[in-house]
C-alpha positions as CSV (number, residue, x, y, z in Angstrom):
1,M,-65.5,120.2,36.0
2,S,-62.2,122.1,36.1
3,N,-60.1,122.1,33.0
4,E,-56.8,123.8,32.3
5,F,-57.6,124.0,28.7
6,E,-60.8,125.9,28.8
7,V,-62.1,127.2,25.6
8,H,-60.8,130.7,25.2
9,N,-59.4,133.0,22.5
10,F,-56.2,131.4,21.4
11,Y,-55.6,134.3,19.1
12,N,-54.5,136.4,22.0
13,H,-51.4,134.3,22.5
14,T,-48.0,134.6,20.9
15,I,-46.7,131.8,18.7
16,E,-44.3,130.8,21.5
17,E,-47.1,130.6,24.0
18,L,-49.2,128.5,21.7
19,K,-46.3,126.1,21.1
20,Q,-45.9,125.8,24.9
21,L,-49.6,125.2,25.3
22,E,-49.4,122.5,22.6
23,E,-46.5,120.8,24.3
24,E,-48.3,120.9,27.7
25,F,-51.5,119.6,26.2
26,N,-49.8,116.8,24.3
27,Y,-47.9,115.8,27.5
28,L,-51.2,115.6,29.5
29,L,-53.0,113.8,26.7
30,N,-50.2,111.2,26.4
31,S,-50.1,110.7,30.2
32,A,-53.9,110.1,30.2
33,I,-53.7,107.6,27.4
34,D,-50.8,105.8,29.1
35,Y,-52.8,105.7,32.3
36,K,-55.9,104.3,30.6
37,R,-53.9,101.6,28.8
38,A,-52.2,100.6,32.0
39,V,-55.4,100.3,34.0
40,E,-57.1,98.4,31.1
41,G,-54.1,96.2,31.0
42,I,-54.7,95.0,34.6
43,K,-57.7,93.1,33.3
44,T,-55.6,91.1,30.8
45,A,-52.3,90.6,32.7
46,K,-51.7,87.2,34.2
47,S,-49.7,88.6,37.1
48,L,-48.2,91.8,38.5
49,K,-44.9,90.9,36.9
50,D,-46.6,90.4,33.6
51,W,-48.3,93.8,34.0
52,E,-45.0,95.5,35.0
53,E,-43.2,94.1,31.9
54,K,-45.9,95.7,29.7
55,F,-46.6,99.0,31.4
56,L,-43.6,100.1,33.5
57,P,-42.2,102.6,33.7
58,I,-45.4,104.7,34.0
59,E,-45.5,108.2,35.3
60,D,-48.8,107.8,37.1
61,D,-48.3,106.0,40.4
62,Y,-52.0,105.5,40.8
63,A,-52.2,103.1,38.0
64,Y,-49.3,101.1,39.6
65,E,-51.1,101.2,43.0
66,Q,-54.3,99.8,41.3
67,A,-52.3,97.0,39.7
68,I,-50.7,96.1,43.1
69,E,-54.1,96.1,44.8
70,H,-55.7,94.0,42.0
71,F,-53.1,91.3,42.1
72,K,-53.1,91.2,46.0
73,K,-56.7,90.3,45.8
74,E,-56.0,87.6,43.1
75,R,-53.7,85.7,45.5
């Protein structure tokens, strides 16, 4: 499993580099959380419109594609 945040010696980084890593990590973490919530929300949404109102805009197009596919099958 590839991981950008492999365990390594963070003491070798400058404070500025560590702050940048923190920002990058937080961005990726928040994106993953938003994606998971959006995909879980497909199960409880009554329609694509209902889902869109709760979860758009979302940065991950794949979650939106999954919602579209799910509600196509529901018709």
